[in-house]
SEZA-67410 format. One record per residue (C-alpha): residue in three letters; x, y, z; residue number from 1. Coordinates in Angstrom, 2 decimals. Layout:
# residues N
> ala  X  Y  Z  NUM
...
//
This chain:
# residues 587
> met  91.04  110.05  107.45  1
> asn  93.22  109.18  110.39  2
> leu  94.12  111.07  105.47  3
> asn  93.45  108.76  108.29  4
> val  90.16  108.27  109.28  5
> met  91.28  105.94  111.56  6
> ile  91.61  102.73  110.41  7
> lys  90.55  100.86  107.47  8
> pro  93.65  99.43  106.09  9
> pro  93.96  99.70  103.23  10
> leu  92.20  105.56  107.33  11
> ser  92.34  107.34  107.88  12
> leu  90.91  111.02  107.05  13
> thr  90.36  112.88  111.35  14
> lys  89.06  113.91  117.55  15
> leu  91.12  109.30  115.36  16
> thr  92.65  110.41  111.94  17
> ala  91.63  110.54  108.78  18
> ser  89.74  104.97  110.21  19
> ser  87.49  101.28  110.75  20
> phe  90.19  99.17  111.98  21
> ile  88.96  96.65  109.65  22
> thr  89.68  97.09  106.18  23
> phe  90.46  95.84  102.85  24
> his  93.28  93.38  103.37  25
> cys  95.94  93.95  100.76  26
> lys  99.29  92.22  100.86  27
> phe  102.23  94.23  99.61  28
> ser  103.00  93.71  95.99  29
> lys  106.22  91.88  95.27  30
> thr  106.97  94.01  92.27  31
> asn  110.27  95.77  91.76  32
> met  108.43  99.03  92.14  33
> his  107.31  98.20  95.65  34
> ser  110.69  96.79  96.64  35
> ser  112.31  100.00  95.52  36
> phe  109.81  102.04  97.54  37
> ser  110.44  99.91  100.65  38
> ala  114.18  100.41  100.33  39
> arg  113.73  104.17  100.16  40
> ala  111.35  104.07  103.12  41
> arg  113.88  102.17  105.22  42
> ala  116.60  104.61  104.27  43
> arg  114.48  107.61  105.22  44
> ala  113.42  105.95  108.46  45
> thr  117.00  105.80  109.68  46
> ala  116.83  109.53  110.33  47
> thr  116.25  110.38  113.97  48
> val  113.25  112.60  113.18  49
> gln  111.40  112.71  109.87  50
> his  109.54  115.96  109.32  51
> val  106.11  115.92  107.69  52
> pro  106.02  117.72  105.33  53
> glu  109.62  117.54  104.18  54
> leu  109.75  121.08  102.82  55
> ser  111.87  124.03  103.84  56
> pro  109.94  126.95  105.37  57
> glu  110.63  129.02  102.25  58
> glu  109.30  126.36  99.89  59
> met  106.25  125.77  102.07  60
> asp  105.43  129.49  102.07  61
> arg  105.82  129.63  98.31  62
> val  103.57  126.60  97.72  63
> cys  100.96  127.93  100.13  64
> glu  100.81  131.36  98.51  65
> gln  100.57  129.85  95.03  66
> thr  97.69  127.68  96.21  67
> phe  95.87  130.62  97.78  68
> gln  96.28  132.56  94.56  69
> arg  94.59  129.74  92.64  70
> tyr  91.63  129.90  95.01  71
> thr  91.35  133.69  95.15  72
> ser  88.67  135.26  92.98  73
> val  89.39  138.65  91.51  74
> ser  85.95  138.73  89.92  75
> gly  82.73  136.84  90.09  76
> leu  82.24  137.05  93.85  77
> val  79.01  138.49  95.14  78
> asn  79.19  142.10  96.16  79
> arg  79.79  142.70  99.83  80
> lys  76.64  144.49  100.90  81
> gly  76.44  143.40  104.52  82
> lys  76.40  145.71  107.50  83
> gly  77.83  145.56  110.97  84
> val  80.05  142.89  112.51  85
> ala  79.98  139.13  112.03  86
> ile  81.91  136.73  114.24  87
> val  83.62  133.62  112.89  88
> trp  83.92  131.08  115.69  89
> phe  86.74  128.74  114.70  90
> arg  86.46  125.21  116.06  91
> asn  87.75  122.20  114.13  92
> asp  88.07  124.22  110.93  93
> leu  91.43  125.93  111.39  94
> arg  91.88  127.05  107.81  95
> val  91.23  129.89  105.41  96
> leu  90.98  127.91  102.17  97
> asp  87.53  126.43  101.47  98
> asn  86.07  127.82  104.68  99
> glu  82.42  128.63  104.00  100
> ala  81.86  130.09  107.47  101
> leu  84.55  132.67  106.77  102
> phe  83.11  133.45  103.34  103
> arg  79.55  133.80  104.62  104
> ala  80.74  136.15  107.36  105
> trp  82.57  138.29  104.79  106
> val  79.51  138.57  102.55  107
> ser  77.14  139.45  105.38  108
> ser  79.16  142.13  107.18  109
> glu  81.35  145.18  107.04  110
> ala  83.84  143.67  109.48  111
> ile  84.74  140.14  110.58  112
> leu  85.89  139.12  114.05  113
> pro  87.64  135.71  113.91  114
> val  87.69  134.02  117.34  115
> tyr  89.15  130.86  118.82  116
> cys  88.28  129.76  122.35  117
> val  90.90  127.78  124.26  118
> asp  88.29  125.67  126.01  119
> pro  89.45  124.15  129.33  120
> thr  87.01  121.29  128.73  121
> leu  89.27  120.02  125.94  122
> phe  92.07  119.64  128.46  123
> gly  90.03  117.78  131.05  124
> thr  89.62  114.01  131.27  125
> thr  87.85  111.38  129.18  126
> his  84.33  110.28  130.03  127
> tyr  84.73  106.73  131.33  128
> phe  88.32  106.18  132.42  129
> gly  89.67  109.61  133.32  130
> leu  92.49  109.77  130.79  131
> pro  93.64  113.18  129.48  132
> lys  91.28  114.29  126.71  133
> thr  94.11  116.01  124.86  134
> gly  97.70  114.90  125.27  135
> ala  100.68  117.21  124.96  136
> leu  101.55  116.23  121.38  137
> arg  98.10  116.95  119.99  138
> ala  97.88  120.12  122.06  139
> gln  101.16  121.29  120.53  140
> phe  99.90  120.41  117.05  141
> ile  96.70  122.43  117.60  142
> met  98.68  125.42  118.88  143
> glu  100.80  125.27  115.71  144
> cys  97.57  125.20  113.70  145
> leu  96.38  128.32  115.50  146
> thr  99.68  130.11  114.95  147
> asp  99.48  129.40  111.24  148
> leu  95.80  130.36  111.03  149
> lys  96.54  133.68  112.72  150
> arg  99.38  134.31  110.28  151
> asn  97.27  133.51  107.22  152
> leu  94.41  135.69  108.44  153
> val  96.78  138.61  109.03  154
> lys  98.03  138.26  105.45  155
> arg  94.43  138.73  104.31  156
> gly  93.61  141.75  106.42  157
> leu  92.26  140.04  109.55  158
> asp  93.63  138.55  112.77  159
> leu  92.61  135.84  115.23  160
> leu  91.28  136.74  118.65  161
> ile  92.51  134.15  121.16  162
> gln  90.29  133.82  124.23  163
> his  90.64  131.44  127.18  164
> gly  87.42  129.97  128.49  165
> lys  84.21  128.21  127.51  166
> pro  82.74  129.17  124.11  167
> glu  79.23  129.32  125.57  168
> glu  80.43  132.18  127.76  169
> ile  82.94  133.89  125.48  170
> ile  81.02  133.98  122.18  171
> pro  77.85  135.65  123.56  172
> ser  80.01  138.12  125.51  173
> leu  81.88  139.09  122.34  174
> ala  78.64  139.33  120.38  175
> lys  77.41  141.86  122.91  176
> ala  80.69  143.79  123.07  177
> phe  81.01  144.09  119.28  178
> lys  77.27  144.29  118.53  179
> ala  77.56  141.30  116.19  180
> his  74.49  140.34  114.18  181
> thr  75.61  136.75  113.44  182
> val  78.08  134.17  114.67  183
> tyr  79.20  131.77  111.94  184
> ala  80.68  128.38  112.80  185
> his  81.00  124.90  111.36  186
> lys  78.53  122.29  112.58  187
> glu  79.69  119.37  114.71  188
> thr  77.83  116.09  115.23  189
> cys  78.78  114.46  118.56  190
> ser  77.03  115.18  121.84  191
> glu  79.71  117.17  123.66  192
> glu  80.19  119.54  120.75  193
> val  76.45  119.79  120.01  194
> lys  75.79  120.65  123.66  195
> val  78.17  123.62  123.38  196
> glu  76.36  124.78  120.22  197
> lys  73.05  124.73  122.07  198
> leu  74.47  126.65  125.02  199
> val  75.95  129.29  122.71  200
> thr  72.58  129.67  120.98  201
> arg  70.73  129.98  124.27  202
> asn  73.11  132.57  125.66  203
> leu  73.10  134.58  122.42  204
> gln  69.33  134.92  122.65  205
> glu  69.72  136.97  125.81  206
> tyr  71.24  139.80  123.81  207
> val  69.63  141.92  121.08  208
> pro  72.01  144.06  119.00  209
> pro  71.11  147.78  119.15  210
> ser  71.07  147.94  115.35  211
> thr  67.92  145.81  115.36  212
> gly  66.02  148.38  117.38  213
> gly  66.05  146.38  120.61  214
> leu  67.00  147.70  123.99  215
> gly  69.88  145.31  124.40  216
> asn  68.35  143.22  127.14  217
> glu  65.29  141.65  125.55  218
> pro  65.39  137.86  126.06  219
> arg  64.68  135.41  123.25  220
> ser  63.85  138.07  120.68  221
> thr  63.73  137.01  117.04  222
> asn  66.24  139.81  116.44  223
> ala  68.82  138.30  118.78  224
> thr  72.31  137.55  117.52  225
> lys  72.10  134.31  115.54  226
> leu  74.40  131.32  115.57  227
> glu  74.53  130.11  111.98  228
> leu  75.99  126.62  111.76  229
> ile  77.45  125.58  108.43  230
> trp  78.27  122.09  107.20  231
> gly  81.87  121.96  106.07  232
> gly  83.84  118.94  107.34  233
> thr  83.14  116.29  104.72  234
> met  83.84  115.72  101.05  235
> tyr  80.15  115.15  100.29  236
> his  77.87  117.83  101.71  237
> ile  75.15  116.54  104.03  238
> asp  72.47  118.30  101.94  239
> asp  73.59  116.41  98.83  240
> leu  73.21  112.89  100.23  241
> pro  70.55  110.73  98.56  242
> phe  69.05  109.94  101.98  243
> asp  68.62  111.47  105.43  244
> cys  71.24  110.52  108.01  245
> glu  68.55  108.69  109.97  246
> asn  68.26  106.37  106.95  247
> leu  72.00  106.05  106.40  248
> pro  72.91  102.54  105.17  249
> asp  74.36  100.31  107.88  250
> val  76.96  98.99  105.44  251
> tyr  79.67  101.27  104.08  252
> thr  79.68  99.77  100.58  253
> gln  75.99  100.61  100.15  254
> phe  76.68  104.16  101.28  255
> arg  79.66  104.56  98.97  256
> lys  77.89  103.23  95.88  257
> ser  74.89  105.42  96.53  258
> val  76.77  108.69  96.98  259
> glu  79.14  107.98  94.10  260
> ser  76.23  107.42  91.73  261
> lys  73.71  109.96  93.02  262
> ser  75.63  112.79  94.69  263
> arg  78.15  115.36  93.55  264
> ile  81.06  116.97  95.34  265
> arg  80.80  120.72  95.61  266
> asn  83.59  123.02  94.51  267
> cys  85.87  124.62  97.05  268
> ile  84.84  128.07  98.23  269
> arg  86.73  130.92  96.56  270
> leu  87.68  133.87  98.73  271
> pro  88.49  137.53  98.01  272
> ala  92.11  138.64  98.21  273
> ser  91.31  140.72  101.30  274
> leu  88.96  139.67  104.08  275
> gly  89.40  142.80  106.15  276
> pro  88.87  144.95  107.93  277
> pro  88.42  143.53  111.40  278
> pro  86.68  145.57  114.07  279
> glu  88.76  147.54  116.53  280
> val  90.25  145.11  119.03  281
> gly  92.51  146.23  121.83  282
> glu  94.40  142.99  122.39  283
> trp  94.14  140.03  120.04  284
> gly  95.85  137.62  122.42  285
> cys  98.64  135.14  121.88  286
> val  98.57  131.44  121.07  287
> pro  99.37  129.77  124.41  288
> gln  102.28  127.49  125.13  289
> val  101.46  123.88  125.98  290
> thr  102.66  124.46  129.53  291
> glu  100.02  127.20  129.93  292
> leu  97.41  124.51  129.28  293
> gly  98.55  122.45  132.23  294
> leu  100.53  120.01  130.10  295
> gln  104.19  119.15  130.05  296
> ser  105.90  119.95  126.78  297
> glu  107.09  116.87  124.89  298
> lys  109.83  116.88  122.28  299
> ile  109.76  114.36  119.47  300
> ser  113.18  112.76  119.23  301
> lys  112.35  109.79  117.01  302
> gly  109.92  108.95  114.24  303
> met  107.68  111.45  112.46  304
> lys  107.26  115.07  113.51  305
> phe  104.10  116.58  112.03  306
> met  103.94  120.34  111.64  307
> gly  100.55  121.84  112.46  308
> gly  98.74  124.37  110.32  309
> glu  97.10  124.94  106.96  310
> ser  100.41  125.91  105.33  311
> ala  101.94  122.59  106.36  312
> ala  98.86  120.71  105.15  313
> ile  99.08  122.31  101.72  314
> gly  102.82  121.64  101.77  315
> arg  102.22  117.96  102.47  316
> ile  99.85  117.64  99.52  317
> his  102.42  119.29  97.30  318
> asp  105.14  117.04  98.69  319
> tyr  103.15  113.82  98.30  320
> phe  101.25  114.50  95.07  321
> trp  103.60  116.68  93.06  322
> lys  107.17  116.83  94.35  323
> lys  107.68  113.12  95.06  324
> gln  106.13  112.17  91.77  325
> asp  105.75  108.43  92.31  326
> leu  103.97  108.49  95.67  327
> leu  100.34  109.11  94.74  328
> lys  100.39  106.78  91.76  329
> val  101.53  103.84  93.94  330
> tyr  99.54  104.73  97.05  331
> lys  97.23  101.70  96.94  332
> val  100.25  99.39  96.87  333
> thr  102.16  101.07  99.71  334
> arg  99.37  102.29  102.02  335
> asn  99.66  99.34  104.41  336
> gly  103.21  100.23  105.35  337
> met  104.40  101.06  108.85  338
> leu  107.78  102.75  108.67  339
> gly  108.63  106.23  107.40  340
> pro  106.52  109.17  106.23  341
> asp  105.79  108.22  102.63  342
> tyr  103.94  104.90  102.58  343
> ser  100.64  106.80  103.01  344
> thr  99.34  110.33  102.61  345
> lys  99.51  111.31  106.31  346
> phe  96.76  113.89  105.73  347
> ser  94.69  112.83  108.73  348
> pro  96.10  115.17  111.43  349
> trp  95.27  118.21  109.30  350
> leu  91.86  116.83  108.38  351
> ala  91.05  116.31  112.06  352
> ser  92.00  119.88  113.00  353
> gly  90.21  121.25  109.95  354
> ser  93.46  122.72  108.62  355
> leu  92.79  120.79  105.43  356
> ser  89.53  120.58  103.51  357
> pro  88.60  117.16  102.09  358
> arg  87.16  118.95  99.06  359
> phe  90.56  120.51  98.44  360
> ile  92.15  117.06  98.48  361
> tyr  89.51  115.92  96.00  362
> glu  90.29  118.79  93.66  363
> glu  94.03  118.13  93.91  364
> val  93.49  114.44  93.12  365
> lys  91.45  115.41  90.07  366
> arg  94.13  117.88  89.02  367
> tyr  96.75  115.15  89.38  368
> glu  94.65  112.75  87.32  369
> lys  94.33  115.36  84.58  370
> glu  97.98  116.43  84.53  371
> arg  99.72  113.15  85.43  372
> gln  97.66  109.97  85.51  373
> ser  94.53  108.33  86.86  374
> asn  94.62  104.84  88.36  375
> asp  93.47  102.72  91.30  376
> ser  95.75  104.62  93.66  377
> thr  94.33  108.04  92.86  378
> tyr  90.82  106.68  93.30  379
> trp  91.73  105.01  96.59  380
> val  92.53  108.31  98.27  381
> leu  88.97  109.42  97.50  382
> phe  87.62  106.02  98.53  383
> glu  89.09  106.55  101.99  384
> leu  87.79  110.11  102.22  385
> ile  84.33  108.62  101.66  386
> trp  85.00  106.34  104.64  387
> arg  85.74  109.41  106.71  388
> asp  82.49  111.00  105.51  389
> tyr  80.61  107.83  106.41  390
> phe  81.75  107.90  110.02  391
> arg  80.76  111.56  110.33  392
> phe  77.26  110.88  109.03  393
> leu  77.03  107.67  111.07  394
> ser  77.66  109.65  114.25  395
> ile  74.42  111.55  113.55  396
> lys  72.44  108.35  113.08  397
> gln  73.89  106.46  116.04  398
> gly  74.26  109.30  118.52  399
> asn  75.77  108.30  121.84  400
> leu  75.53  104.59  121.01  401
> leu  78.88  105.20  119.37  402
> phe  80.39  105.63  122.85  403
> his  78.54  102.88  124.73  404
> ala  80.20  99.56  125.61  405
> gly  77.74  97.61  123.45  406
> gly  78.09  100.00  120.53  407
> pro  75.45  100.63  117.87  408
> arg  74.47  96.93  117.92  409
> lys  73.98  97.02  121.71  410
> val  76.08  93.88  122.13  411
> asp  76.22  92.49  125.66  412
> ile  79.86  91.57  126.32  413
> asn  81.50  91.24  129.71  414
> trp  84.62  93.30  129.01  415
> ser  87.56  93.29  131.40  416
> gln  88.84  96.61  132.72  417
> asp  92.03  95.20  134.24  418
> gln  94.23  98.29  134.72  419
> thr  97.52  96.38  134.88  420
> met  96.83  94.64  131.58  421
> phe  95.69  97.86  129.96  422
> asp  98.78  99.72  131.16  423
> ala  101.00  97.04  129.64  424
> trp  99.23  97.54  126.31  425
> arg  99.37  101.33  126.26  426
> gln  103.00  101.42  127.43  427
> gly  104.13  98.92  124.80  428
> gln  105.07  96.18  127.26  429
> thr  102.93  93.25  126.13  430
> gly  105.81  91.00  125.07  431
> tyr  104.69  91.05  121.42  432
> pro  107.14  93.23  119.44  433
> leu  104.62  94.25  116.77  434
> ile  102.14  95.49  119.40  435
> asp  104.79  97.17  121.52  436
> ala  106.45  98.94  118.60  437
> asn  103.15  100.41  117.43  438
> met  102.22  101.59  120.90  439
> lys  105.61  103.21  121.41  440
> glu  105.29  105.01  118.08  441
> leu  101.88  106.33  119.16  442
> ala  103.15  107.62  122.50  443
> ser  106.28  109.12  120.95  444
> thr  104.79  110.79  117.86  445
> gly  101.01  110.95  118.18  446
> phe  100.65  108.81  115.07  447
> met  100.19  105.16  114.17  448
> ser  99.75  103.52  110.78  449
> asn  96.35  102.30  109.70  450
> arg  97.61  98.74  109.75  451
> gly  99.03  99.22  113.24  452
> arg  95.72  100.56  114.53  453
> gln  93.89  97.49  113.34  454
> ile  96.42  95.15  114.90  455
> val  96.62  96.78  118.35  456
> cys  92.82  97.09  118.48  457
> ser  92.37  93.41  117.66  458
> phe  94.97  92.41  120.27  459
> leu  93.39  94.52  123.02  460
> val  89.83  93.30  122.54  461
> arg  90.33  89.78  121.12  462
> asp  93.45  88.52  122.86  463
> met  93.34  90.55  126.08  464
> gly  89.56  90.87  126.39  465
> ile  89.91  94.50  127.53  466
> asp  87.06  97.01  127.22  467
> trp  87.48  98.62  123.82  468
> arg  86.54  102.01  125.26  469
> met  89.78  102.04  127.24  470
> gly  91.68  101.73  123.96  471
> ala  89.51  104.35  122.28  472
> glu  90.11  106.82  125.11  473
> trp  93.86  106.23  125.01  474
> phe  93.77  106.97  121.28  475
> glu  91.76  110.09  122.12  476
> thr  94.58  111.17  124.41  477
> cys  97.42  110.49  122.01  478
> leu  96.39  110.78  118.38  479
> leu  97.18  113.92  116.45  480
> asp  94.36  112.97  114.09  481
> tyr  91.78  112.30  116.79  482
> asp  88.20  113.11  115.98  483
> pro  85.32  111.43  117.80  484
> cys  83.50  110.16  114.71  485
> ser  86.41  108.32  113.12  486
> asn  88.02  107.21  116.37  487
> tyr  84.97  105.72  118.03  488
> gly  83.50  104.55  114.73  489
> asn  86.63  102.55  114.04  490
> trp  86.87  101.17  117.56  491
> thr  83.27  99.95  117.49  492
> tyr  84.02  98.18  114.22  493
> gly  87.23  96.67  115.54  494
> ala  85.58  95.54  118.77  495
> gly  82.73  93.85  116.95  496
> val  80.04  96.16  118.33  497
> gly  79.63  98.37  115.27  498
> asn  76.80  98.03  112.79  499
> asp  78.94  95.93  110.49  500
> pro  77.87  92.43  109.35  501
> arg  81.42  91.07  109.77  502
> glu  81.65  91.81  113.48  503
> asp  84.09  89.04  114.46  504
> arg  87.43  89.88  112.95  505
> tyr  90.76  88.84  114.35  506
> phe  94.26  89.82  113.32  507
> ser  96.91  87.18  113.87  508
> ile  100.03  88.97  115.04  509
> pro  102.52  86.50  113.50  510
> lys  100.72  86.65  110.16  511
> gln  100.49  90.43  110.21  512
> ala  104.20  90.64  111.01  513
> gln  105.01  88.25  108.20  514
> asn  102.99  90.27  105.69  515
> tyr  103.76  93.84  106.72  516
> asp  107.10  93.81  108.53  517
> pro  108.78  90.68  107.14  518
> glu  112.34  91.79  107.94  519
> gly  111.48  93.26  111.33  520
> glu  112.62  96.76  110.35  521
> phe  109.66  98.45  112.00  522
> val  109.94  96.63  115.33  523
> ala  113.72  97.05  115.38  524
> tyr  113.32  100.80  114.85  525
> trp  111.03  101.22  117.87  526
> leu  112.55  98.42  119.96  527
> pro  116.29  98.87  119.37  528
> glu  117.12  95.90  121.60  529
> leu  115.85  93.69  118.78  530
> arg  118.09  95.13  116.07  531
> ala  120.99  92.84  116.97  532
> leu  118.82  89.79  116.35  533
> pro  118.58  88.06  112.96  534
> arg  115.66  89.47  110.97  535
> glu  113.71  86.24  111.19  536
> lys  113.90  86.36  115.00  537
> arg  112.79  89.95  115.60  538
> his  109.10  89.08  115.84  539
> ser  109.70  85.99  117.95  540
> pro  112.71  86.92  120.13  541
> gly  111.92  84.43  122.93  542
> met  114.00  85.00  126.06  543
> met  115.70  87.99  124.43  544
> tyr  112.54  90.05  125.02  545
> leu  109.67  90.47  127.47  546
> lys  107.54  87.49  128.35  547
> pro  104.14  87.74  126.53  548
> ile  101.48  89.06  128.87  549
> val  98.78  86.80  127.39  550
> ala  98.66  83.85  125.03  551
> leu  97.22  84.55  121.60  552
> lys  93.67  83.32  121.19  553
> his  94.31  82.35  117.60  554
> gly  97.97  81.76  116.91  555
> tyr  99.43  81.34  113.48  556
> thr  102.09  78.83  112.54  557
> lys  103.95  78.29  109.31  558
> lys  103.42  74.59  109.82  559
> thr  99.65  74.70  109.59  560
> gly  99.39  77.92  107.65  561
> asp  96.31  78.80  109.64  562
> ser  95.01  79.49  113.11  563
> lys  93.83  76.89  115.53  564
> met  90.21  77.68  116.11  565
> pro  88.56  76.88  119.43  566
> ser  85.69  74.46  119.35  567
> gly  82.41  76.16  118.47  568
> ser  84.08  79.50  117.74  569
> arg  82.02  81.97  115.71  570
> arg  84.98  84.19  115.05  571
> ala  86.08  84.98  111.57  572
> lys  89.02  83.04  110.28  573
> pro  92.22  84.92  111.16  574
> glu  93.43  87.12  108.34  575
> asp  90.09  86.68  106.60  576
> asn  89.59  90.38  107.14  577
> arg  89.24  91.42  103.57  578
> arg  85.75  92.79  103.66  579
> lys  85.47  93.43  99.98  580
> gly  85.71  97.09  99.16  581
> his  86.89  98.10  102.61  582
> gly  89.61  100.71  102.71  583
> asp  91.31  102.78  105.34  584
> arg  90.76  106.40  106.00  585
> thr  93.87  107.97  104.55  586
> tyr  96.36  108.00  107.34  587
//
């Protein structure tokens, strides 16, 4: 919720982050409070690398253990009466806290085998344009998540079996080797992931555990090892919605009002202090290095460095909600920032990897409201988590239309796929400092602000006329918070092909720069050649910078105070992007 869900300004929570690029348009407040925050943000941003979270390893361990203690039940849990072995197939749920698949496996068995498959498919190429599906920065983040998951499981009497290969081959093989009665995993919604679930189910049916009385080779027996898929990636549970996903409202506001009034948010799952024992495993395997995945290791030397893993996710919540006491209560005012780690929650990378449960964020917000204060900012974090939920449920309703050029509305647009133009955009060489700075931040850190995502999306599709799927696939490559629902949901909105009544939205670069980077601090940080210029010249450097690759379709001038609209244009008025009630997805 991209929490980023990728883009609604203020999302992102969650593959992009963790989202629509169109969102509630909110100018920064001119209050002393906001000015003070901006000054602190600029000061922090002068550091070469800003670590997220900003906690020492010792403090992060302490906060994590205290949190686990709060969610550990010493009484009241059902008795463990299960028999045999259950497998927990970790996917995009790389956490222990509030992991129902892990809890259900514990209840139903005598021993749990946690497994993660390093699937080569995830390191292949994107569907349409052959870009890397997972770039080096996200791969490194995921490996850090696995390292932390393994560590937290060991603390609770388990371990994590690391296997290299396709889940549809590995999981059934392990079920046979360990005579597992059930494989527990969290349900996914997009076609590639659902296809793997179906293949795992089919291959499991070829094996019957001896404990059921079968011979071990009876196909499609009702006693075959089961794949039990559990819903666990949203704040609102799919079974608690007031409608089926096929009848999901086409407008977010209708969805939000309905679930807020008619649905409840379930409590986080409590776990026992010990989840062991695991079955006897000869070699648990090691978390691979990025280079073992066929990628070149990249070192972050500038901007934000996110630390992967559940411990870091819990540490970030502590840092943002509790340690830096003024951040959550002013979130709605600052969330449209661009520079530094603290203008927004930054939860989205952990939401996308499943290292962080959205229900846990909800409970922490409610705890903050009870112990500190409740205001528009505390509500807005939840508002954006609902956006992230919406895109997940929408992916069920829309299916593969989410990935088609015409989007859910099946719009017929003759998009350009000019590779030279696209390369200039993705490399940050368009000649527009605000675009180039955002694209360089993305490539360097794996992150981009919600506001930045909206702007670069609008520029690519509105000003350059480039196929939005090229942009979506580049985000898929780069974003730490990539998830297919939020990423492609946001891009369809931004490209005007989503099921949104305000399909024609345009972001004027000069106006966005004036509102959100008025002194040019952000562009000067990522484009150091502009720092020597006067602040008022950094967004319009003329001959001091690259020549613009295209002319803006709707320019903005101080003289007119508005854009010049082409004759007969149906496009929305520039900057009239305020869709009432639209928020981002907690980036």
